[in-house]
C-alpha positions in Angstrom: 66.4 105.6 129.4 68.4 102.6 130.2 68.7 101.7 126.6 70.1 105.1 125.7 73.1 104.2 127.8 73.7 101.2 126.2 74.9 102.7 122.7 78.7 102.1 122.2 81.1 104.5 120.7 84.0 103.2 118.7 86.6 105.8 118.1 88.6 105.8 114.6 90.2 109.1 115.3 92.5 109.4 117.5 94.1 105.9 117.1 95.6 104.6 120.3 99.3 105.8 120.7 98.6 108.5 118.1 100.7 111.8 118.5 98.9 115.1 117.1 101.1 118.0 116.3 100.8 120.6 118.8 99.8 124.3 117.5 101.4 126.0 120.3 103.8 125.1 123.3 100.6 124.2 125.4 97.9 122.9 123.3 96.9 121.2 119.9 93.5 120.5 118.0 92.6 116.7 118.2 90.3 115.5 115.5 87.5 113.0 116.9 85.9 110.5 114.4 83.8 107.7 115.6 80.7 105.4 115.1 77.9 104.6 117.4 76.5 101.2 117.5 73.2 102.9 116.8 71.4 106.0 115.3 71.3 109.0 117.7 69.1 111.5 116.9 71.2 114.8 116.5 68.9 117.3 118.1 69.8 118.5 121.5 72.8 116.3 121.5 76.5 117.6 122.6 80.0 116.0 122.3 82.6 116.3 125.3 86.0 115.1 125.5 88.2 114.6 128.8 92.2 113.9 128.5 93.2 112.0 131.5 96.9 111.7 133.0 98.4 109.9 135.6 98.8 113.0 137.7 96.0 115.0 136.6 92.6 115.1 135.0 91.1 118.2 133.3 87.5 118.5 133.3 84.8 117.8 130.3 85.7 120.0 127.1 83.0 120.9 124.7 83.8 119.3 121.1 82.7 121.3 118.2 81.2 118.8 115.8 78.3 116.8 114.9 76.4 113.6 114.7 74.9 112.1 111.6 73.1 108.8 112.2 75.7 106.5 113.6 78.6 108.9 112.5 80.2 111.3 114.7 82.9 113.9 114.0 84.4 116.9 116.0 87.5 118.8 117.1 88.7 119.7 120.5 91.5 121.6 121.7 93.8 119.3 123.9 96.3 120.1 126.5 100.1 119.5 125.3 101.6 116.3 126.7 100.6 112.7 127.5 100.1 110.0 127.1 96.5 111.1 128.0 93.5 108.7 128.1 90.7 110.5 125.8 87.2 109.9 127.0 84.4 111.0 124.7 80.8 111.1 125.6 77.7 112.0 123.8 75.0 113.6 126.0 71.3 114.7 125.0 69.2 116.9 127.4 72.1 116.5 129.9 72.2 112.7 130.1 74.8 110.7 128.9 73.8 108.5 125.7 77.3 107.0 124.4 80.7 106.7 125.6 83.9 105.8 124.0 87.9 106.1 125.0 91.4 105.9 123.5 94.0 104.8 126.0 97.0 106.7 124.6 97.0 110.1 122.9 99.8 112.4 122.6 99.9 116.1 121.9 103.5 116.8 120.9 105.7 116.9 118.1 105.4 115.1 114.8 108.5 114.5 112.5 108.6 113.1 109.0 112.0 111.3 108.6 113.5 110.7 105.0 117.2 110.1 104.0 119.5 107.3 103.8 120.8 104.5 105.9 120.8 105.9 109.3 117.1 107.0 108.9 116.2 103.6 107.3 116.9 101.1 109.6 120.3 100.0 108.4 122.4 100.5 111.6 123.9 97.4 113.2 122.2 97.6 116.4 118.6 98.0 116.9 117.7 101.0 119.3 114.9 101.2 121.7 113.0 104.4 123.3 113.7 104.6 126.7 110.9 107.2 127.4 108.3 105.0 126.0 106.6 108.2 124.9 107.7 107.9 121.3 105.3 106.5 118.6 105.8 105.3 114.8 103.1 105.1 112.4 102.9 102.5 110.0 100.3 103.8 107.7 97.4 102.2 109.5 98.3 102.2 113.5 100.8 103.5 115.7 103.3 101.5 117.9 105.9 102.4 120.3 108.9 103.2 118.2 111.3 100.7 118.9 113.4 99.7 115.7 112.8 98.9 113.2 110.9 101.9 112.4 108.0 100.9 109.8 108.0 102.8 106.6 111.7 102.8 106.1 113.7 100.1 103.9 115.8 98.3 106.2 115.2 95.9 109.3 117.8 96.9 111.7 118.8 100.0 113.9 118.1 103.8 113.3 118.6 107.2 114.8 114.9 107.6 115.6 114.6 106.2 119.3 117.7 108.2 120.5 116.7 111.4 118.7 113.1 111.4 119.5 114.0 110.7 123.2 115.8 113.8 123.4 113.1 115.7 122.0 110.5 114.1 124.7 113.2 114.9 127.4 113.7 118.6 126.6 110.1 119.5 125.5 108.1 117.0 127.9 105.7 116.1 125.2 105.2 112.7 123.1 107.1 112.5 119.8 105.4 110.9 116.5 107.5 109.6 113.9 106.8 108.8 110.2 109.9 107.3 108.7 110.4 106.8 105.0 114.1 106.7 104.6 115.7 104.5 101.9 119.0 103.2 102.2 122.2 104.4 100.1 119.9 107.2 98.5 121.5 110.5 97.5 119.6 113.9 98.0 119.3 113.8 94.3 117.0 110.9 94.5 114.7 112.9 97.1 114.1 115.7 94.7 110.6 116.3 92.9 110.1 114.7 89.7 112.0 116.4 86.7 114.4 118.3 88.9 117.8 118.2 87.1 121.5 117.9 88.1 124.7 117.2 86.0 125.6 114.0 87.7 123.9 110.7 88.6 123.8 109.3 92.1 125.4 106.0 92.9 122.2 104.2 92.2 120.4 105.3 89.2 116.9 103.6 89.4 115.2 106.6 90.8 116.9 109.1 88.1 116.9 109.2 84.4 119.3 110.6 81.8 118.0 113.5 79.7 118.8 114.0 76.0 120.8 117.0 76.7 123.2 114.9 78.9 121.6 116.2 82.3 120.1 114.1 84.7 116.7 114.1 86.4 114.8 112.8 89.4 112.0 110.4 88.8 110.2 111.8 91.8 109.4 108.3 93.4 111.3 108.9 96.9 109.8 112.4 96.7 106.3 111.3 96.3 106.6 108.6 99.2 107.9 111.3 101.1 105.0 113.6 100.5 102.5 110.6 100.9 
């Protein structure tokens, strides 16, 4: 049995510093995905998760899911708050055979932020989060959300740290940010492809003039926002 305890579990979801949108004031559903260092027979196995905070530690929670060879996937209902340390274990016949963890996971509020300069890192002074409970996603990883925000066009300051800190202070949950602002854009440029309007914005690269004299969005900013 000692060999069974040597199985490593590397978690790919959630990621470190990821914020999961809560589904109610007190909880949210976390998707757990991972890879085991060796095959584990699926029969008689269970997946459990535990969320550990500085001041509290809930017990092990049964995670619905499955194991197929080296692949593990499941979901677990987590308490709102964080940063939590997420512990995941796989047991067979009541004995732990694999264990993995993620150091920082938040269950809170997630915002996608679009718009022009103030959302897009074109502020004169870079801002920092005071609560340190705000994280931004760059498409691959999450990081504490000090300016500049990944995904937006500029390299300076934004409204994000102050805005998100205010939400953290009011709600007492972490905040996740997905920024995609583009400096100097008009609302017209953020419309879906084909949406029409009578006059062009200042910058015309994301719009086109139609044969009837109206203007239409090319949809590129909108597509980035949705993605």
